[in-house]
C-alpha angles and dihedrals in degrees: 000000000000118000128262121226113212122198108195111195138175109249092194088060092054095244098135094100091049089052092047092050091050092046089052091050093049094046090051093050099039103035093136097034105055136050090220148303117261118203106205126187111226126225090210116084115243097012121146110164131159123203137179103215101316098334116102111224101172135019118184093207094050092047094038090226145052119270121260109239092241087054094047093051090051092050092049093044091052090058103036105033115359091182095055115112115225093197113213091359092062123111116254114268113232115252115238 
């Protein structure tokens, strides 16, 4: 079964549109790699966490910020399809 990405957001903080935007970007990029993206309202104030299945890949409180979409795509790619190229959104490869 393909993984599910969950974006848990604080509805009281007004972060639903941010979560929806990120979900749309992830679904567009990972159409063949994920089962879906779940946008889940949190019961905890200020929460904005992103998980792939049960593995947390981003926590707004721990990082002190929201993820950039490029960064989020890289984090998801590393979990769902590490060989996938993200084109211009990909992190730079180290030169050896």
